[in-house]
VOBA-1610 file (N, C-alpha, C; in pm, whole numbers, padded with zeros to 5 digits, always signed):
BEGIN
Met-01000-00356-05846Met-01014-00498-05831Met-01156-00536-05873Thr-01169-00638-05952Thr-01302-00682-05996Thr-01354-00787-05901Gly-01480-00820-05913Gly-01542-00917-05824Gly-01486-01056-05839Ser-01422-01087-05956Ser-01372-01223-05978Ser-01234-01242-05918Glu-01166-01132-05882Glu-01033-01146-05823Glu-01048-01178-05675His-00958-01256-05629His-00965-01298-05488His-00854-01229-05410Arg-00894-01168-05303Arg-00796-01105-05213Arg-00756-01205-05108Pro-00628-01216-05080Pro-00590-01307-04972Pro-00642-01252-04839Ala-00690-01341-04757Ala-00741-01300-04626Ala-00626-01246-04541Leu-00655-01139-04471Leu-00554-01087-04380Leu-00548-01178-04259Glu-00430-01214-04224Glu-00414-01301-04109Glu-00387-01217-03985Asp-00438-01266-03876Asp-00406-01200-03750Asp-00258-01219-03723Pro-00195-01115-03670Pro-00053-01133-03637Pro-00039-01240-03530Pro+00069-01312-03531Pro+00086-01416-03428Pro+00085-01351-03290Arg+00018-01416-03200Arg+00011-01364-03063Arg+00120-01425-02979Leu+00186-01338-02910Leu+00289-01385-02818Leu+00219-01429-02690Pro+00268-01533-02630Pro+00205-01574-02505Pro+00219-01461-02403Ser+00110-01425-02340Ser+00117-01318-02241Ser+00174-01375-02112Ser+00252-01291-02049Ser+00307-01338-01922Ser+00198-01324-01817Pro+00171-01431-01746Pro+00064-01424-01647Pro+00101-01329-01535Gln+00003-01255-01489Gln+00025-01167-01376Gln+00037-01253-01251Pro+00135-01223-01168Pro+00148-01304-01047Pro+00025-01283-00959Glu-00023-01391-00904Glu-00138-01383-00816Glu-00093-01318-00685Arg-00177-01230-00636Arg-00146-01168-00508Arg-00179-01265-00396Arg-00094-01266-00300Arg-00118-01349-00182Arg-00218-01278-00093Leu-00317-01348-00046Leu-00417-01290+00042Leu-00371-01305+00187Pro-00380-01198+00264Pro-00339-01208+00404Pro-00441-01286+00486Thr-00393-01372+00571Thr-00482-01448+00659Thr-00464-01408+00806Ser-00366-01322+00830Ser-00340-01277+00967Ser-00264-01145+00961Ala-00249-01082+01075Ala-00171-00958+01082Ala-00025-00984+01041Glu+00027-01100+01079Glu+00166-01133+01043Glu+00180-01146+00891Asp+00082-01210+00827Asp+00083-01221+00680Asp+00079-01083+00616Ala-00011-00997+00666Ala-00024-00863+00610Ala+00107-00786+00623Leu+00174-00801+00736Leu+00302-00733+00757Leu+00406-00782+00656Glu+00412-00912+00636Glu+00506-00969+00539Glu+00476-00920+00397Ile+00348-00916+00361Ile+00309-00868+00228Ile+00344-00719+00214Ala+00313-00640+00315Ala+00341-00496+00310Ala+00490-00467+00295Arg+00572-00546+00362Arg+00717-00522+00358Arg+00776-00539+00217Thr+00703-00600+00126Thr+00754-00613-00011Thr+00756-00478-00082Gln+00677-00382-00033Gln+00671-00251-00098Gln+00679-00134-00002Tyr+00692-00159+00126Tyr+00684-00053+00225Tyr+00791-00073+00331Ala+00885+00022+00339Ala+00993+00012+00436Ala+01030+00151+00486Pro+00947+00210+00574Pro+00977+00345+00623Pro+01100+00346+00713Val+01166+00461+00716Val+01283+00478+00802Val+01265+00603+00887Trp+01328+00601+01004Trp+01328+00717+01092Trp+01425+00820+01036Pro+01419+00945+01084Pro+01509+01050+01033Pro+01658+01015+01041Asp+01695+00932+01138Asp+01837+00895+01150Asp+01876+00780+01058Gly+01780+00732+00976Gly+01809+00623+00882Gly+01778+00484+00935Thr+01739+00474+01061Thr+01705+00346+01121Thr+01570+00298+01065Pro+01560+00170+01025Pro+01429+00120+00981Pro+01326+00134+01093Ala+01211+00187+01059Ala+01105+00207+01159Ala+01036+00075+01189Pro+01016+00043+01316Pro+00937-00076+01349Pro+00794-00054+01299Leu+00731-00160+01252Leu+00597-00149+01196Leu+00493-00209+01289Lys+00375-00147+01287Lys+00260-00196+01363Lys+00151-00234+01264Val+00061-00324+01304Val-00049-00368+01219Val-00179-00358+01296Leu-00280-00301+01231Leu-00412-00292+01289Leu-00511-00355+01192Glu-00577-00461+01236Glu-00676-00528+01152Glu-00809-00455+01161Phe-00877-00439+01047Phe-01013-00389+01045Phe-01093-00474+00948Asp-01221-00446+00932Asp-01310-00538+00861Asp-01265-00577+00721Ile-01207-00486+00642Ile-01172-00518+00503Ile-01023-00516+00475Gly-00941-00497+00578Gly-00798-00492+00552Gly-00714-00484+00677Tyr-00586-00462+00653Tyr-00489-00446+00760Tyr-00415-00315+00735Leu-00416-00226+00834Leu-00341-00102+00827Leu-00202-00130+00881Val-00101-00101+00799Val+00039-00121+00841Val+00103+00018+00848Tyr+00154+00053+00966Tyr+00207+00187+00985Tyr+00331+00182+01074Pro+00417+00285+01062Pro+00541+00284+01141Pro+00519+00335+01283Lys+00599+00283+01373Lys+00606+00342+01506Lys+00676+00476+01488Leu+00629+00578+01553Leu+00689+00710+01537Leu+00828+00714+01600Ala+00914+00793+01540Ala+01052+00807+01589Ala+01050+00874+01726Pro+01140+00831+01812Pro+01148+00896+01943Pro+01195+01040+01926His+01149+01126+02011His+01196+01264+02008His+01222+01310+02151Pro+01319+01399+02167Pro+01348+01446+02302Pro+01234+01532+02354Lys+01201+01517+02482Lys+01093+01596+02542Lys+01141+01737+02575Thr+01271+01752+02593Thr+01327+01885+02621Thr+01455+01902+02541Thr+01489+02027+02520Thr+01616+02059+02453Thr+01727+02054+02556Pro+01852+02060+02512Pro+01962+02061+02610Pro+01952+02177+02710Thr+01882+02284+02672Thr+01868+02397+02764Thr+01747+02383+02855Gly+01669+02272+02839Gly+01556+02248+02927Gly+01422+02294+02873Glu+01419+02350+02752Glu+01292+02393+02694Glu+01214+02271+02646Arg+01081+02279+02659Arg+00996+02170+02611Arg+00994+02171+02459Val+00998+02052+02401Val+00995+02038+02256Val+00856+01994+02215Arg+00798+02066+02122Arg+00667+02027+02071Arg+00686+01917+01967Pro+00615+01804+01979Pro+00631+01698+01879Pro+00589+01749+01742Arg+00664+01710+01641Arg+00629+01753+01506Arg+00537+01650+01442Ser+00466+01695+01341Ser+00378+01604+01268Ser+00464+01501+01196Pro+00432+01373+01207Pro+00518+01272+01145Pro+00512+01275+00992Gly+00397+01312+00934Gly+00386+01312+00788Gly+00408+01173+00733Gly+00423+01162+00603Gly+00453+01034+00541Gly+00329+00953+00507Thr+00353+00825+00487Thr+00246+00735+00445Thr+00244+00608+00528Cys+00134+00540+00516Cys+00121+00404+00568Cys+00051+00326+00459Val+00032+00198+00477Val-00032+00117+00373Val-00144+00033+00432Val-00236-00003+00342Val-00341-00098+00377Val-00326-00218+00284Val-00331-00337+00342Val-00331-00461+00265Val-00475-00512+00268Ala-00538-00516+00150Ala-00678-00558+00141Ala-00691-00707+00169Lys-00789-00742+00251Lys-00811-00883+00284Lys-00859-00964+00164Asp-00942-00904+00079Asp-01002-00981-00030Asp-00918-00991-00156Thr-00820-00901-00173Thr-00739-00903-00296Thr-00589-00909-00271Gly-00544-00874-00152Gly-00402-00867-00123Gly-00336-00740-00177Glu-00417-00652-00236Glu-00364-00528-00291Glu-00308-00440-00180Ile-00197-00372-00211Ile-00133-00281-00117Ile-00160-00139-00165Cys-00224-00058-00080Cys-00259+00080-00115Cys-00197+00175-00013Ser-00140+00285-00061Ser-00082+00387+00027Ser-00185+00489+00066Val-00180+00530+00192Val-00264+00638+00242Val-00178+00725+00333Ser-00225+00847+00359Ser-00151+00938+00446Ser-00142+00882+00587Leu-00028+00905+00648Leu-00008+00863+00787Leu-00081+00961+00878Arg-00186+00912+00938Arg-00272+00988+01029Arg-00303+00895+01146Pro-00382+00940+01242Pro-00428+00844+01342Pro-00496+00728+01269Pro-00484+00606+01321Pro-00534+00489+01249Pro-00677+00501+01196Ser-00770+00553+01275Ser-00908+00563+01226Ser-00918+00657+01106Asp-00837+00763+01104Asp-00838+00855+00990Asp-00776+00791+00866Ser-00668+00716+00883Ser-00605+00648+00769Ser-00700+00545+00708Ile-00772+00473+00794Ile-00870+00375+00745Ile-00982+00446+00670Ala-01028+00560+00722Ala-01134+00637+00654Ala-01084+00685+00516Leu-00959+00728+00507Leu-00904+00770+00378Leu-00899+00652+00280Tyr-00859+00536+00329Tyr-00856+00417+00244Tyr-00995+00388+00189Arg-01094+00389+00275Arg-01231+00364+00230Arg-01275+00467+00126Lys-01245+00593+00152Lys-01290+00701+00064Lys-01228+00689-00076Phe-01096+00666-00082Phe-01027+00669-00212Phe-01018+00534-00283Tyr-01014+00425-00208Tyr-00995+00294-00270Tyr-01118+00203-00262Arg-01201+00221-00163Arg-01317+00132-00143Arg-01443+00210-00107Pro-01485+00305-00191Pro-01602+00386-00156Pro-01729+00304-00137Asp-01731+00183-00193Asp-01848+00096-00175Asp-01865+00049-00030Thr-01763+00071+00054Thr-01770+00026+00193Thr-01805+00139+00289Leu-01832+00256+00236Leu-01866+00370+00324Leu-02007+00358+00377
//
């Protein structure tokens, strides 16, 4: 191509309108956090019954966790039953963003510490 020839300008491909990301609802109370958490978190007990949920508010979020399933204290023969570790997960709903994050189901203070460590290290 010589300097006198003109190349047509490349046009940008047409842009499709991007679909807006839905805004997250920010929790204003424990009840709000529970409602938000239920959109992605619905634990069940071993028998298939939906587990009742509890909410614990802390400075930067709400910990939403299941009530543990009842277990028999003794076997039919009268032996004591040692409670098993519940395992599983719980969630935190962030107060400032409404983000829902999963953490291991532990005693509440431990679950909150895990949330801070993995999702909000700036708050340690």
